N, C-alpha and C positions, 0 to 999 in steps of 0.2 A: 108258795113261796115258806111262807111264815107260815102260811095253811099246811104244807106238809111238812113242816116238823112239829107243828101241832099236833097234826095226824096222827105221826109216829110215836108222840108223847103219850098219845091216846092208847095205842097198840101197847104200848109197855106195859101201861096201866092194867091191862088186859091180861097181860102176860103174868102179872100179879097175883092177878084175880086167880089165874087156872089155880095158883098155887095151891088155893084153899084147898085140896085135897083133905086139908084139915077143915073143909067146907063139913063134911058132914062127918057126925061124931063116930061115924065108926069108921072112919079113914085114918091111917097112922102114914100114910104118906102121898102121893100124886096117883097111885092107883094107875089106871088105865089112860091119865091124861084129861085134858079139859080141850074142848073145842069152843069158838068165838060163833055166836050166833048171829050172822052179819044184818038179818031181817027185823032184828029185835034190839038193835044197836044203831046209834048215830054218833058222826064223828062231823064238826062244824067248826067253822072257822070265822071270823071277821075282820076285815080289813078294813079300813080309813080313806075315806076317797075327799080331796079338796077341803079337808080338817075337818069335813062336818059330816060327811054322807059315810054312814055306816052300814055295809052290806054283809048280809050272812051267807055264807057258802059251804058247801060238804061233799063230802064223796060217799058215791053209792056201791062202789064195790070194794071190797076189804076181806083179808081172812085172818087167821089165827087160831095158834094152838099152844099146849103147854104139853112138853111129856111129862113121861112117868119120871125122869132123874131132875128134872126143875126147869129143864132148858125153854124158855117162853120166846115164841115170836110172830110179830104181827106184819103182816103184807098190807099196804094200801095202795091200790093201782090207779094210779095218779089220771090216765087219760078220764076216770071215768067221774072227776071234777064236776062239780055240778051246783053254777050258779045260777041256773031257772032262766037263763039266756043263750041260745044257742051261738051265737058268735064271740058272747064273752067266753063262754067254755074253751071256745078254738081258741080263743088267745092266750086262755089258762095255759094249756096243752102246748101249745108248740111256741109263744114266746117267753112263756115265766117258765113251767116244769119241762122244757124243753123232752117231753115223754118219748119223742122217737128216738131218742138216747138215753134216757132215763127212768126209764117205764113204772117202775116202784118206788116206794119207798117203804124201806125195812125197820124194825123197831125190836129188837134183840136183848133180854134180860135172865141169867140166872136167879132164880128164886128158891127165897131158906123158908121151907113151911114151916119154921117156930115161929115165925114173925106173924103168924096167921092161927096158931096154937088152939088160942082160944075163941074163934071166931064162931064155932059153934054153941057157945053161952050168952058172947056178948052180942050177936048178931050183926052187928054194924061198927065197923074200926076206922078210923083214918090214920094210914100211914104213908111213909117217907119211900119215896121210889126213883132209885136210878136204872136207867136204860141207856143205852147204846142203840144211836138213831141214825141212819145211813141214807142219805135224800142227794139229791143232784151230786152223786158221785164222793160228798164228804160223810164222813162218820165221826161223828160227837158222842161222848159222853154227858147227858143230861141228868137233873133231879126235880123231884117235884111232889107234890101230895096229894093221895088218890082217895076216895072214902070207897070200902067194901063192904056189900050187903050182903048177908045170908039169906037168898030169898027162898030158899028151901034147900033136902040133902043134895039135888041136883045140879042144882042152878045159883051162880052169884053174878052178882050187879057190881061191876066199877064204874066209878063216876069219876068227873074231875071236880073239886072244893071248891076250884075257883079259878076264873079264866088263866090259861096258861100263855105267856108273852113269848112270841118266835120271833126272832130279827133276821131279816135275808140275809146278812151279810155275814150269819156264820154258817152259810151254807153256800155262799159264791151265788147267790141269787139277786146282788144288787145290778146285774145287769137285763133282768129278767123284770125287775119294777121299772127300770127305764123304758125298755120296749113297751111296756104296758101303759105307763103315761104318755109316751108318744102315739102308740094305734087310737088312744083313746082322749086325747088331748085334758088328762086329768092330773092332778099330783096327789101322788098315793103314799102315805105314810108306811115307813120303809120295816114294819113290823107288824104284826098281827097276832089276834089274839084265839085262843082255841078250847073249847068244851066237848066232853062227849059223856055218853053213858052205853057200857058194853054187859051185853048177857054172856054167860060162859055155861057150856052145859056140860056135864060129868061124861065120858064117853064111857060105851059098853065097853068095850074094847079097842084093841089098837088098830081094827080095821076102819073104824068110824075115822082117826084123823088121818089114813091112806088115802080113802074111798073120795076127801075133800080133795086131793092134787091135781086129778085132772081138769076140775071145774076150774078151781084158780087159774090155770094154768092159760084154761082158757080167758076167761076172764081180762088178765093182763093185757089182753089185745084186743078190747073191747071197749070202745068210744061209748061215750052217752050223746047221742046225736041221735038223727032222725034213719031211720033205715031206708036202704035202698037210694035210687036217684036223687040227687039235690037240685032246689029249685033255683035259677038265675039267681035271685038276690045270693042265697045261701053259696054256691060257687064262686060267684066275686067277692064276697067277703071275704071267703076262706085262700082265697091268691092273694088277696092283698095282705093279709096276715101272713101271708106264708113269704111274701115279698121282704117282709120284715126281719127276719131270723137269724141272719147274717151267720147261717151254719152251713154256707154252699163256700166250700175251701177251693184254692190253685195256689199252686207254689208262685213265687213271685217273676212276674212276667211271662207267666206260662198258661196256655190255655188246658192244660190236661186237669181233671177232676181229680182230688184227693180224695181216698176213701171215706176219709170222714164225711164227705155230703152224701154217702148211700142213705144212711138211714132217713134223711131229712127229703130225697130224692125220691125215694119208696113211699113215703107217705104220701109225697104229691101224686105219686101215679095211682093210689086210691081213689082221690079225690079226683083228678082229669076222669078216672074210668066212671066217677060217679055223676059226674055231670057232659052224659056223650056227646050232646047238643051244640056244643058251647067248641070253638076254634081259641086257643089260648098263644098269645105271645111270650116269647121268651126274652125278656130286653137285657143285653149287658153292660155295665156302667164303670168307670174307672175313675181315679182321680186325677188331679192336671198333673203327675208327674212325668217328665217325659214331653214328646211332640203329642200335639193335637191327632195327627193324621195316624201314630204309631197307638196311640190309644184306642183310635175308632177300629183300627183293625184288630186289636187286642181283644174288645170287647164284641165283635162279629165272633172274632173264634172261642171266647168262652160259654157266648150264647147257643154257639153250634156245638159245644160238646154237651151243652144240657140239653137241649133239644136231642142229640142222637144217646143221651143215656136214655130217655123218655121213651123214645123208640122200641128203644132196647126189652121195654120193660112192658110189652103187651099194649100199649099204646099204637092203635091202627091210624092207618089212612092220611091224610093231611091236615088234621086237626094240631099241629105244633107250627107255628115258625117263629124264626130266632133274629133277632137284631140286635147290633150294637150303636148304643149312643155315645160311646167313647165318654169323654169329660165335660161331655154338654150341659147334663142334668145334675147337678151336685143336689145333695140335700143336706148336706154339713159343710161348714168351712175347712176348705183345703190347706188352711193355713196353721193346723192342727194334727197331731198323729191319727187321733179320734176322729176328727173329721175325714181324712185321707180315708181310714177302712171301713168307715159308713160310706162313701161314696164308692167304693169298691163294692159291688153288690149285683144280685140276679134278679130280679123283679117279673111276677109273672102276672098279667094282665087279659081280661076276655075282650076278644076282637070279633067284630062284626064279619 
């Protein structure tokens, strides 16, 4: 959420740091470019729950580089969000960031080397930074201030001078905030603050930046969670969270799955395969428009469509059953459009 935004800001900071080609007294430009060193860098964001409880989280996987021409880019792999609690990580990924559709946050900037031309003599400078952040399908231009410190001719540190405030509304993340609040039964301040410390090293040549690309691509699909099969508690928690996403779509009055549903369902397949001993019920629910009998039939057909999709994606045997509940189990009022939307849903539960 705000965290994503903050992360992006950090990345931009890093981009500026790369600009310090000027960093070396021997450089007249960006030379072979600069590469972010994630093992020596941190990105943290702070959120507030129930008005007074402050929680600090971060991201484990991110990369970045500054090209010889001054173009800087940093990518944050949102699946790597780390709150130190497994199911909270899962909520952030599926309910807030919706990483099955938006796996990365990307920061880009064009660096002017002249801004840091005197860094070799000053050693540390606080500079304004303008950057573009792409998060959750939204791209915005932002501004902040960072401290750039010359650690050595080959190393530069870029750090936030103060926490950066990011509003969820700027990146269409208000819906994610609401889902988190309902899932955890808490009130969340719809903005967050971000702090960061980035370390960049000068490339020995163009090949350095190119060699990091395959690893970065692999990292983008890697979630920070237990490896291998999941225990029953972790499985049940994930299915409960996936039931809250609202990212399974059907045309009005139809049981045909919209292609927009596939990214979430493909993520669900991975979780089902990691819970090999459990049977899953796919439950279909509708709003109260129309007759109860028609809604029951529609919910049954929609649940069956999801069941068939999952069986077509490596899920074997009789591990999945589909049930249609019609309008019998609403989770919101059917008197409002938003309430009806929430009642039209697919849920996943573990059954005996």
